[in-house]
N, C-alpha and C positions, 0 to 999 in steps of 0.2 A: 504493499500500499505507500501510496507517494506521502511524506511529510509534506503536512500544510506549510504555507509560506504566507509571509507576514510582509506585504510591500508597502511601500511609502510612494504617493504620487508626487508629482510637481506638474502644474499648469503652468507654463511657461509663457508671459505677454510680452514683449519688448524688452527681453532678455531679462525678466523677474519671474520669480514666483505669486502666483495670485489663486486665489480662492473665493468661489462665488457658493452659492445656494441654487439650485434647480438651475444650473445653468445660466441665471444671471445673478445680477448684483455683484460685480468682480469686485474684489480687494486685494491690495498687496499684502505678500506674506513673508518675504525674503530674499536673499540672495541665492540663486540656485546652487552655485559651486559650493558656498557652506551648508548648506543645507543637505546636499549630496555626502561629503564628509562627514557630516554629522550623522546622518544615518547609518554608515559605515560603523561608524563606534558604537551605535546605540543597540548594534545586530541586525538591522535589516535583511529579508533576505534578499531581496533584488530593490530597484527603482523600475518607474515610469515615468517618462519624460514626456510629456503629449505640448505643444507649441498649437496652445486651443485657437489662435486665428491663422493660422497659416494658409489653411483650407479658404478661409473667407476671402484673407489678403489674396492668394492664389499667389504663396511666393514658398519657398522650399524653407523646409525647418533649417533652424541655423546650425549649421555643421562645424562652425570654428567653437561654438558652445557645446558640442555633444562631445567635439575634439577636447576639450577643455574638463570638459567631466569627467568623460572616461579617463584619463589619466591621473586621475585623481582617486578613481576608487577603485575598490577590487572587489566589485559583486555585481551579477549581472544586471543591464541595463537595456532597456528596450524604451524604443524613440517612436512616436508619433507626431501626426500635424504635416499634413501637406505632401504625402505620400501621396504620387500618381504615377509612378514607371517604376519597372525593376530597375533602372540607371541609380533613380533617387535612394533606392531602399540600399543599392551593393555601395553608393558611397558612403551612405549614415554608417553602413559596418567597416566600411575601411576607416571610417574618422574615430570606428569606437564602438560603435552602438553593437552590444550579443543579438537584439533583436528588434524586427522592425513595426507597429503596428501601422494598418491602415484600417482609412473607417468610410469615408465619403467613395473615397478614389473606387473601391471594391465593389460600393451600392452599385457606381454609375458601369465599372466594367470588371465583372467578378472574375474573369479569367487572370486580373491584375496576381491575385491570390496565389494561383495556381504558377503563373512566372516566378515569383519571389521565390516558391518553395523550390521548385527547380533549381533555382541558380546560387540558391545559400542555405538548402533544406529545411523541412517542415521548421522544425526548432527554430529559425528565425522570423517566421513568417506570424504574425499575432494578428487575429482580428478582433478589432475593437468595435462592440456594438452596443450605443447609444440607446434606451429603449424608452416607451411612456407607454405608460396603462391611462388607455381611454376606449367609452363606449364599450367595459367589457372584453378588452383586449389589449395582447401586448406588440406595440408598432415600432419597428425601429425608425429612429430618426437620423439625418446625414447633416453636412455641414455645421457643428458644433453642436446638434439639438435644435437647430434651427426648421431644417425641412422636414416635414412629415413624406414617409414613401409609403408605400403600399405593400411594403414587405411583413410581414408577421414573423415576430422575434426568435421562435424557435424553427419556424422553415427554413427564416437565413443562415441560424445555426446549423441544421444540420447541412444546408448548401456550403457551408465557407469548409467545413471539417470533411466535406467531400473532395472541395477543391483542392486541399494540403495545407490547409491550415495547420499549425501544430499548438496554437492554444486563440482560446477567445477572451477577452477584456471585456465583461458584459456589467453593462453601468446602467442602474435605474436613474431615468429623470426626474423622478418622481421622489426619492428618497436622498437623492442628490445634496450632500449638504446640511440637510435635515439635521443628524444628528438621533433620528430614532431609528433606527438600525437597518440592516441591507433588505431588501425585496427577497425573503426567502421563496415566494412561493413560485417567482419566474427563475429565479436561480436555479433553484430545486430541479425546476422542469428540464432547462437548459442543460445543464449537468448530466441528468437521466436522458439524454437522448443524443447526445454527443460521447465520442469514445477518445475525445481530447481534454487536456486542461482547461476548466475554467477558472478567471479569477472573478470574484464577487466583489462589486465595487458601486460604491454608493450611500450614502447613509452611516455611515458608523462612527458614534459616537462614545460606544462604552466597551470594556473588556469582556462584559456579558454578550450585544451583538458577535462578538469574533465567533463567541463560544457556541453561539444558536446557529450561525452558517455553518460551522465546519461538523455540528452534529446533525442540523436538519436538511442537510446538501450534501452532495457531493462536491462541493467546490473543493479545489486542489491550494487557491489561493484567494486570501483577503486583501482589496486595498484601502487604502485610507489617505487623506489628505490633510487637512485641517488639524484635526486632533493631536495628531505627529507634530506639527509645522508648530502647533504655539503651547504642544508638552502636556497638552489635554490628559492623553494617555499615550505613556511611557512604554517604547517596545520593548525593553527589558523585563518590566512589571508585566507586560501584556504573555510574554512569552512564559513565564514561569507559571503565570495562572492560567494557560492553557494547558500546560503540563502537567499539573497538579490534578486538574480533569481529565486526565489520561487523553488529552488531543494531543498527536505524533505531531510535534513542531519540528522545523532544522536546528 
């Protein structure tokens, strides 16, 4: 059984770490290099770096910043934001990313997932799915949560797994930034329907929320941002609590 991973997420806007609620009301949260270094010391298993306006502003992810952060840390590092070609994915891995995350571009052209998996390996190909519960169904959103698609979340998750994705980063927009807990129902369903690792994202506010998502779903990772950025939950205490509750963490 895979050990559970605690993942720190840095949403980057204009070179700074920011955090919002329900994908809006964005506030500054710190310097990405200093935060990345801190998370290594605190024992985060992985980092996720998302350039949240890259798709909207139609520009490439900040490769120089990726290069700098990668040179400062020694844990797996996923980069996403504005990646729309295989070449961009390769450039990011050359700059130091261990994995690349695609979202909007994969929705527009699903073959991109296969292309990245073929050139870099499935282990490098992460598909981020931003999902929102509306009218009795979980729908996929693109463009940083701004555009509703016609894709149902579970169907899209199954499709990207078949295309060669090595991992799904599943973010509930309803829960994002609320600190009210992860979206257990959709996380459980996606993790049940695919045979690749699923990272739960959106809503972490306490140690108990991590315990819930790891005991009530098959998610192999759980991601948080603000509670780690602002020291509301410490990663060492979180890991110790999970171990005390017989949850196998790294």
